[in-house]
C-alpha positions as CSV (number, residue, x, y, z in Angstrom):
1,M,0.0,0.0,0.0
2,A,1.4,3.4,-1.0
3,K,2.2,6.1,1.5
4,A,0.2,9.3,0.8
5,L,0.7,13.0,1.2
6,M,-2.2,15.4,0.9
7,I,-2.2,19.0,-0.4
8,Q,-5.0,21.2,0.9
9,G,-5.6,24.9,0.3
10,T,-7.0,27.8,2.2
11,M,-9.3,28.5,-0.7
12,S,-10.0,27.5,-4.3
13,N,-7.2,28.5,-6.7
14,A,-4.6,28.7,-3.9
15,G,-2.3,26.6,-6.1
16,K,-3.1,23.0,-4.8
17,S,-3.2,21.5,-8.3
18,L,0.2,22.8,-9.4
19,I,1.9,22.0,-6.1
20,A,0.5,18.5,-6.3
21,A,1.7,18.2,-9.9
22,G,5.2,19.5,-8.9
23,L,5.5,17.0,-6.1
24,C,4.4,14.2,-8.5
25,R,7.3,15.2,-10.8
26,V,9.7,15.4,-7.8
27,F,8.8,11.9,-6.6
28,K,9.0,10.6,-10.2
29,Q,12.5,12.1,-10.6
30,D,13.6,10.5,-7.4
31,G,12.6,7.0,-8.6
32,Y,9.2,6.5,-7.0
33,K,6.1,5.1,-8.7
34,V,3.7,8.0,-7.9
35,A,0.2,8.8,-8.9
36,P,-2.2,11.7,-8.1
37,F,-5.6,11.4,-6.5
38,K,-8.5,13.8,-6.1
39,A,-11.7,12.3,-4.8
40,Q,-14.0,15.0,-6.2
41,N,-13.1,17.6,-8.7
42,M,-15.4,20.4,-10.1
43,A,-14.4,21.6,-13.5
44,L,-15.6,21.9,-17.1
45,N,-12.1,21.2,-18.4
46,S,-12.3,17.4,-18.6
47,F,-10.5,14.6,-20.5
48,I,-11.3,11.2,-21.9
49,T,-9.1,8.2,-21.1
50,R,-8.2,5.5,-23.5
51,E,-11.1,3.4,-22.1
52,G,-13.5,6.2,-23.0
53,L,-14.0,7.4,-19.4
54,E,-14.2,11.0,-18.3
55,M,-12.0,12.7,-15.6
56,G,-10.8,16.1,-14.5
57,R,-7.9,17.6,-16.5
58,A,-6.1,18.6,-13.3
59,Q,-5.4,15.0,-12.5
60,V,-4.4,14.3,-16.1
61,V,-1.8,17.1,-15.8
62,Q,-0.6,15.5,-12.5
63,A,-0.5,12.1,-14.1
64,E,1.6,13.5,-17.0
65,A,4.0,15.0,-14.4
66,A,4.2,11.7,-12.7
67,G,4.9,9.9,-16.0
68,V,1.9,7.6,-15.8
69,E,-1.2,7.0,-17.9
70,P,-4.3,9.0,-16.7
71,S,-6.9,6.8,-15.0
72,V,-10.4,7.6,-13.6
73,L,-9.1,6.0,-10.4
74,M,-7.3,9.3,-9.9
75,N,-10.5,11.3,-10.0
76,P,-13.5,9.1,-9.2
77,I,-16.0,12.0,-9.0
78,L,-16.2,14.9,-11.4
79,L,-18.8,17.6,-11.0
80,K,-19.5,19.5,-14.3
81,P,-21.7,22.6,-13.5
82,T,-24.5,23.0,-16.0
83,T,-26.3,25.9,-14.1
84,D,-25.5,28.1,-11.1
85,M,-27.4,25.6,-9.0
86,G,-26.7,22.2,-10.4
87,S,-24.1,19.8,-12.0
88,Q,-23.8,16.7,-14.0
89,I,-22.2,14.1,-11.8
90,I,-19.5,11.9,-13.4
91,L,-18.8,8.7,-11.3
92,N,-15.9,6.5,-12.3
93,G,-15.8,8.2,-15.7
94,E,-19.5,7.8,-16.5
95,V,-22.6,10.0,-16.0
96,W,-24.2,9.1,-12.7
97,G,-26.9,11.8,-12.6
98,Q,-27.8,15.5,-12.9
99,L,-28.4,17.0,-9.4
100,S,-28.9,20.3,-7.7
101,A,-26.2,21.2,-5.2
102,Q,-28.6,20.5,-2.3
103,D,-29.5,17.1,-3.7
104,Y,-25.9,16.2,-4.3
105,F,-24.9,17.1,-0.7
106,A,-27.7,14.9,0.5
107,Q,-26.5,12.0,-1.5
108,K,-22.7,12.3,-1.2
109,K,-22.3,9.7,1.5
110,K,-23.6,7.1,-0.9
111,L,-20.6,7.6,-3.1
112,L,-18.0,7.2,-0.3
113,P,-17.5,3.4,-1.0
114,E,-16.7,4.1,-4.7
115,V,-14.1,6.8,-3.7
116,L,-12.4,4.5,-1.2
117,K,-12.4,1.6,-3.7
118,A,-10.7,3.8,-6.3
119,Y,-8.2,5.1,-3.9
120,Q,-7.3,1.6,-2.6
121,T,-6.8,0.2,-6.1
122,L,-4.6,3.1,-7.0
123,S,-2.7,2.7,-3.7
124,D,-2.0,-0.9,-4.3
125,Q,-0.4,0.0,-7.6
126,N,2.0,2.7,-6.5
127,D,4.7,3.7,-4.0
128,A,3.3,7.2,-3.3
129,I,0.0,9.0,-3.8
130,I,-0.2,12.8,-3.9
131,I,-3.8,13.6,-2.9
132,E,-5.3,17.0,-3.7
133,G,-8.0,18.5,-1.6
134,A,-11.0,20.6,-2.8
135,G,-11.7,24.2,-2.1
136,S,-11.2,25.0,1.6
137,P,-11.3,22.3,4.2
138,V,-13.0,24.5,6.8
139,E,-16.2,25.6,5.1
140,I,-18.0,25.2,8.4
141,N,-21.5,25.3,6.8
142,L,-20.5,22.3,4.6
143,K,-18.3,20.2,6.8
144,D,-21.1,17.7,7.7
145,S,-21.2,16.7,4.0
146,D,-17.5,17.0,3.4
147,V,-17.1,13.2,3.5
148,Y,-14.3,12.5,1.1
149,V,-12.6,15.6,-0.3
150,N,-10.5,17.0,2.5
151,M,-9.8,15.8,6.1
152,D,-12.0,12.7,5.9
153,M,-10.0,11.6,2.9
154,A,-6.7,12.4,4.7
155,K,-7.9,10.2,7.6
156,A,-8.9,7.3,5.3
157,A,-5.6,7.4,3.5
158,K,-3.5,8.1,6.6
159,A,-2.1,11.1,4.7
160,P,-0.3,13.9,6.5
161,V,-1.5,17.3,5.2
162,L,0.4,20.3,3.7
163,L,-1.7,23.4,3.7
164,V,-1.2,25.9,0.9
165,G,-2.0,29.7,1.2
166,D,-2.0,32.2,-1.7
167,V,0.1,35.3,-0.9
168,D,-0.6,36.8,-4.3
169,R,-4.3,37.5,-3.4
170,G,-3.3,39.1,0.0
171,G,-3.9,38.1,3.6
172,V,-1.9,34.9,3.5
173,F,-1.2,34.9,7.2
174,A,-4.9,35.4,8.0
175,Q,-5.7,32.6,5.5
176,L,-3.4,30.1,7.1
177,Y,-4.0,31.1,10.7
178,G,-7.8,31.2,10.2
179,T,-7.9,27.8,8.5
180,V,-5.8,26.2,11.2
181,A,-8.0,27.8,13.9
182,L,-11.1,26.4,12.4
183,F,-9.8,22.8,12.3
184,T,-10.8,20.5,15.1
185,E,-7.9,19.5,17.4
186,E,-7.7,16.1,15.7
187,E,-7.6,17.8,12.3
188,R,-5.0,20.3,13.4
189,A,-2.7,17.5,14.4
190,M,-2.8,16.1,10.8
191,V,-1.4,19.3,9.3
192,K,2.3,18.8,9.3
193,G,3.4,21.8,7.3
194,V,2.2,24.9,5.5
195,I,3.2,26.4,2.2
196,I,3.1,30.1,1.2
197,N,2.5,30.1,-2.6
198,K,2.8,32.6,-5.4
199,F,5.3,34.9,-3.7
200,R,6.8,37.9,-5.6
201,G,9.7,40.0,-4.3
202,D,12.2,39.8,-1.5
203,Q,11.5,37.0,0.9
204,T,13.4,38.6,3.8
205,I,10.4,41.0,4.0
206,L,8.2,37.9,4.6
207,D,10.5,36.2,7.2
208,P,9.2,38.0,10.3
209,G,5.7,37.1,9.5
210,I,6.7,33.5,8.9
211,K,8.3,33.3,12.4
212,M,5.1,34.9,14.0
213,L,2.9,32.5,12.1
214,E,4.9,29.4,13.2
215,D,4.7,30.7,16.8
216,L,0.9,31.0,16.6
217,I,0.0,27.7,14.9
218,H,3.0,25.5,16.0
219,I,3.3,24.1,12.4
220,P,6.4,24.7,10.3
221,V,6.3,26.6,7.1
222,V,7.9,24.1,4.7
223,G,8.4,26.5,1.9
224,V,7.7,29.9,0.2
225,V,7.1,29.0,-3.5
226,P,7.7,31.9,-5.8
227,W,5.3,33.1,-8.4
228,V,6.6,31.6,-11.7
229,R,5.3,31.7,-15.2
230,L,4.6,28.2,-16.2
231,D,2.9,27.0,-19.4
232,I,1.0,24.1,-17.8
233,D,-2.7,23.3,-18.4
234,D,-5.0,25.0,-15.9
235,E,-7.8,23.3,-14.0
236,D,-10.7,25.6,-14.9
237,S,-11.9,29.0,-16.1
238,L,-9.9,30.8,-13.3
239,S,-7.0,30.4,-15.6
240,E,-5.0,33.6,-16.3
241,R,-4.9,32.5,-19.9
242,L,-8.5,33.5,-20.4
243,T,-7.8,37.2,-19.8
244,N,-7.8,39.4,-22.9
245,R,-4.5,39.8,-24.7
246,E,-3.0,42.1,-27.3
247,A,-3.1,41.0,-30.9
248,S,0.1,39.7,-32.5
249,L,1.2,38.9,-36.1
250,V,-1.6,36.3,-36.4
251,D,-4.6,37.1,-34.2
252,I,-7.0,34.4,-33.1
253,A,-10.1,35.3,-31.1
254,V,-11.7,32.6,-29.0
255,V,-15.2,33.3,-27.6
256,R,-15.0,33.1,-23.8
257,L,-18.4,31.5,-23.2
258,P,-19.9,31.6,-19.7
259,R,-19.7,27.8,-19.5
260,I,-16.6,27.4,-21.6
261,A,-15.2,23.9,-21.5
262,N,-11.9,22.3,-22.6
263,F,-10.2,25.6,-23.5
264,T,-6.9,23.6,-23.5
265,D,-7.9,22.8,-27.1
266,F,-6.0,25.9,-28.1
267,K,-2.7,25.2,-26.3
268,A,-0.8,24.3,-29.5
269,L,-1.9,27.6,-31.1
270,E,-0.8,29.6,-28.0
271,G,2.6,27.9,-28.2
272,I,3.5,29.3,-31.6
273,D,5.6,32.5,-31.5
274,G,3.9,35.4,-33.3
275,V,0.4,34.0,-32.6
276,S,-2.0,35.6,-30.1
277,V,-5.0,33.7,-28.8
278,R,-7.3,36.2,-27.3
279,Y,-10.4,35.2,-25.2
280,I,-13.2,37.6,-25.8
281,N,-16.6,38.0,-24.2
282,S,-18.0,41.2,-25.9
283,T,-18.2,42.9,-29.3
284,R,-15.9,45.6,-27.9
285,Q,-13.1,43.1,-27.5
286,F,-13.7,41.6,-31.0
287,G,-11.1,43.7,-32.8
288,E,-9.9,42.5,-36.3
289,P,-9.1,38.9,-35.8
290,D,-7.7,36.6,-38.5
291,M,-9.8,33.7,-37.2
292,V,-12.6,33.2,-34.7
293,I,-13.1,30.0,-32.6
294,I,-16.2,29.1,-30.7
295,P,-15.1,26.5,-28.1
296,G,-16.8,23.8,-26.2
297,T,-19.4,24.5,-23.5
298,K,-21.4,22.6,-20.9
299,N,-24.6,24.3,-22.1
300,T,-24.7,25.0,-25.8
301,M,-28.1,26.5,-26.0
302,A,-27.7,28.8,-23.0
303,D,-24.4,30.0,-24.2
304,L,-25.7,30.6,-27.8
305,L,-28.5,32.7,-26.3
306,W,-25.8,34.7,-24.4
307,M,-23.9,35.4,-27.6
308,R,-27.2,36.3,-29.3
309,Q,-28.0,38.8,-26.5
310,N,-24.6,40.5,-26.3
311,G,-24.2,40.9,-30.1
312,L,-21.3,38.4,-30.6
313,E,-23.4,36.1,-32.7
314,A,-24.2,38.9,-35.2
315,K,-20.5,40.0,-35.2
316,I,-19.3,36.5,-36.0
317,Q,-21.9,36.1,-38.7
318,R,-20.8,39.3,-40.4
319,F,-17.2,38.1,-40.0
320,A,-18.0,34.8,-41.7
321,D,-20.0,36.6,-44.5
322,V,-16.9,38.3,-45.7
323,G,-14.8,35.2,-45.7
324,G,-13.4,35.3,-42.2
325,P,-12.4,31.8,-41.0
326,V,-14.6,30.5,-38.2
327,L,-14.0,27.2,-36.3
328,G,-16.5,25.6,-33.9
329,I,-15.4,22.7,-31.6
330,C,-18.0,20.5,-29.9
331,G,-20.6,22.9,-28.5
332,G,-19.3,25.6,-30.8
333,Y,-19.8,23.3,-33.8
334,Q,-23.4,22.7,-32.6
335,M,-24.0,26.5,-32.4
336,L,-22.9,27.0,-36.0
337,G,-25.7,24.8,-37.4
338,E,-29.2,25.7,-38.3
339,E,-31.1,24.3,-35.4
340,L,-30.7,22.9,-31.9
341,S,-33.4,20.7,-30.5
342,D,-33.6,19.5,-26.9
343,P,-36.7,17.3,-26.6
344,F,-35.6,15.5,-23.4
345,N,-34.5,18.7,-21.5
346,V,-30.9,17.6,-21.4
347,E,-29.7,21.3,-21.5
348,H,-32.2,24.0,-22.0
349,G,-35.3,22.3,-23.4
350,G,-37.3,23.2,-26.6
351,T,-35.9,24.2,-30.0
352,L,-33.5,27.0,-30.8
353,R,-32.4,28.6,-34.0
354,G,-28.7,28.1,-34.6
355,M,-26.2,30.6,-36.2
356,G,-27.0,29.3,-39.7
357,L,-23.3,29.1,-40.8
358,L,-23.2,25.3,-41.3
359,P,-25.9,23.1,-43.0
360,V,-26.4,20.8,-39.9
361,S,-28.8,20.5,-37.0
362,T,-28.3,18.9,-33.6
363,E,-30.6,17.0,-31.3
364,F,-29.6,16.5,-27.6
365,T,-30.1,13.0,-26.3
366,A,-29.8,11.5,-22.9
367,Q,-26.8,9.3,-24.1
368,K,-23.4,11.0,-23.7
369,T,-20.8,10.4,-26.3
370,R,-17.5,9.7,-24.6
371,T,-14.5,8.3,-26.6
372,R,-11.0,8.7,-27.9
373,V,-10.6,9.1,-31.6
374,D,-7.9,8.8,-34.3
375,G,-8.6,10.5,-37.6
376,S,-7.5,12.3,-40.7
377,F,-8.9,15.2,-42.7
378,G,-10.7,14.5,-45.9
379,A,-10.7,16.7,-49.0
380,M,-10.7,20.2,-47.4
381,G,-11.8,23.4,-49.1
382,G,-11.5,27.0,-48.2
383,I,-8.6,28.7,-46.5
384,F,-7.5,25.5,-44.7
385,S,-7.4,23.2,-47.8
386,E,-3.8,22.3,-46.9
387,L,-5.2,20.3,-44.0
388,T,-6.3,17.6,-46.5
389,G,-4.9,14.2,-45.4
390,K,-3.4,15.5,-42.2
391,H,-3.6,13.2,-39.2
392,F,-4.9,14.1,-35.7
393,E,-5.9,12.4,-32.4
394,G,-8.3,13.6,-29.8
395,Y,-11.5,12.8,-27.9
396,E,-15.2,13.5,-27.9
397,I,-17.4,14.5,-24.9
398,H,-20.9,15.6,-25.9
399,M,-24.6,15.0,-25.4
400,G,-25.9,16.0,-28.8
401,V,-26.1,14.1,-32.2
402,T,-25.4,16.3,-35.2
403,N,-26.5,15.3,-38.7
404,S,-23.9,16.0,-41.3
405,S,-24.1,14.6,-44.8
406,A,-20.5,15.3,-45.7
407,G,-17.9,15.6,-42.9
408,I,-14.5,17.1,-42.9
409,A,-12.7,14.1,-41.5
410,Q,-12.8,10.3,-41.2
411,I,-12.3,9.1,-37.6
412,V,-11.9,5.8,-35.9
413,D,-13.6,5.4,-32.5
414,G,-10.9,4.3,-30.0
415,V,-13.3,2.4,-27.8
416,S,-15.6,0.7,-30.3
417,G,-13.2,0.5,-33.2
418,T,-15.9,1.8,-35.7
419,S,-15.2,4.3,-38.4
420,R,-17.4,7.4,-39.1
421,I,-17.3,10.9,-40.5
422,D,-17.0,14.0,-38.3
423,G,-17.7,17.7,-38.7
424,C,-18.8,19.9,-41.5
425,Q,-17.5,22.8,-43.7
426,N,-19.1,25.7,-45.5
427,G,-16.7,28.0,-47.2
428,N,-14.3,29.2,-44.5
429,V,-16.6,28.0,-41.7
430,Y,-15.6,24.6,-40.1
431,G,-17.0,22.5,-37.3
432,S,-15.8,19.4,-35.5
433,Y,-16.7,17.4,-32.3
434,V,-13.1,16.4,-31.7
435,H,-11.3,18.0,-28.7
436,G,-7.6,18.0,-29.3
437,I,-8.0,18.3,-33.1
438,L,-5.6,21.2,-33.0
439,D,-3.1,19.6,-30.6
440,G,-0.7,18.2,-33.2
441,D,2.0,20.6,-34.3
442,E,1.3,19.8,-38.0
443,V,-2.4,20.7,-37.8
444,A,-1.8,23.9,-35.7
445,G,1.1,24.9,-37.9
446,T,-0.9,24.4,-41.1
447,I,-3.7,26.6,-39.8
448,V,-1.4,29.4,-38.7
449,R,0.5,29.3,-41.9
450,A,-2.7,29.7,-43.9
451,L,-3.8,32.6,-41.7
452,A,-0.4,34.3,-42.1
453,M,-0.3,34.0,-45.9
454,K,-3.8,35.3,-46.2
455,K,-2.7,38.3,-44.1
456,G,0.5,38.8,-46.0
457,V,2.7,37.7,-43.1
458,D,5.8,35.6,-43.9
459,P,5.2,32.2,-42.1
460,A,9.0,32.2,-41.5
461,D,8.4,35.0,-39.0
462,L,6.4,32.6,-36.8
463,G,8.3,30.4,-34.3
464,K,7.7,26.7,-33.9
465,V,7.4,24.8,-30.6
466,D,7.8,21.1,-30.0
467,G,4.7,20.7,-27.9
468,E,5.6,17.5,-26.0
469,A,9.2,18.5,-25.3
470,H,7.9,21.9,-24.1
471,K,5.4,20.2,-21.8
472,Q,8.0,18.0,-20.2
473,Q,10.4,21.0,-19.8
474,Q,7.6,22.8,-18.0
475,Y,7.0,19.9,-15.6
476,D,10.8,19.8,-14.8
477,L,10.8,23.6,-14.2
478,L,7.9,23.2,-11.8
479,A,9.8,20.4,-9.9
480,D,13.0,22.5,-9.8
481,T,11.1,25.4,-8.4
482,L,9.7,23.3,-5.6
483,R,13.1,21.8,-4.8
484,K,14.6,25.2,-4.5
485,S,11.8,26.8,-2.5
486,M,10.6,24.0,-0.2
487,D,12.4,22.0,2.5
488,M,12.2,18.7,0.5
489,E,14.0,16.8,3.2
490,L,11.3,17.8,5.7
491,V,8.6,17.1,3.1
492,Y,10.0,13.6,2.6
493,R,10.2,13.0,6.3
494,I,6.5,14.1,6.7
495,W,5.5,11.7,3.9
496,T,7.6,8.8,5.2
497,E,6.3,9.1,8.8
498,G,2.7,9.4,7.7
499,L,-0.1,9.6,10.3
500,K,0.0,7.5,13.4
């Protein structure tokens, strides 16, 4: 059975996910077989495993850092918000139900055996497990239902806890002291160290506060981790990457939908020097892009209505009318069609007129499509004709079925082994269900070259990045940052001793 170490935070977005990923990399570099675990994740940025099962992308990143294949054992429960009051519940990679927050809290204890079973299986296969908590462990109004995400999970796994506070958002000493104060005496004894994260500046200014904090809470500060710019996939829409950016030589505008999902689809484009990927949520931010992308979403119909109401739909339609390239992925592809129908109230209910840019229509069904795919582009027309024959890999996660008489690609379902067409094209408007269709350097590079030539920019002025090598370099940089800023000897001692 693996020894475990748990990373909890004073709040959401304190940096738990990246600290956990960094420790996974450190343990891997030091020769341990290590895996991440998070009992419950809430995010729209998900991933499909080779078995066709769905899990949170944060644990995929941590698995990559650990050098192991992502598995739903690492994230047995995924909550995908569909409204402000409810979420789709993914259990062991499959849809378990659609519940309001109140109903989910009432039923959480039923899922505890599944969580513990997943953890035990993962533990039996590894030397070390780096567990990530969720949100804050001391939400006193929710603690009765906090049955497997924070301290209860630490107890079950006999995992000592490192508590992370975010100095960049201010009040880090109050965060850490207040969190420790709200723990029960038993819980407080489980916290073996605290981490101050995202620090900028001269640490000597912080040192007196660290001494005072340690005197108050009687728990050592095991490290002050600096704020460092890392190009690593983010967990959710809190990502800094979603903030608006200045246009570059090639300017790509991605619509920042309210329920945007899988925005990591555009990572390869962002990695090309001279290309700006701007996330926009208003006509004022539209500018003069060379291409517009409508990404995936957890609620296609609601987000289409949002675009319709704020004027972005009309702006994109006018852009397409004059030959501007538009790409829709998953929910964005569904929006580009002529009609969306939801007879079973899967998303919004009723029927909604689409954007009318592609000759397809979509019907939402209760069955969720969830699979890995391998494919190649067919005979492509329009600005991206050079994509013809290019290979890609990716995955599908969607509730709708879209009728398309002539697709843009032939794909092979990685789970069933069947072959089928995907997507649609009309002039310079393209749509596809495949997340990750842009990930390959060849596909992303072909698209950017076409946009550059249309604009009169020499493609030679655009840099090229080896995506996989760059990713591994970033994980190593994260591990190196933790080694330099944390007392790793103490961290290893805490992990080895565990909980008595």
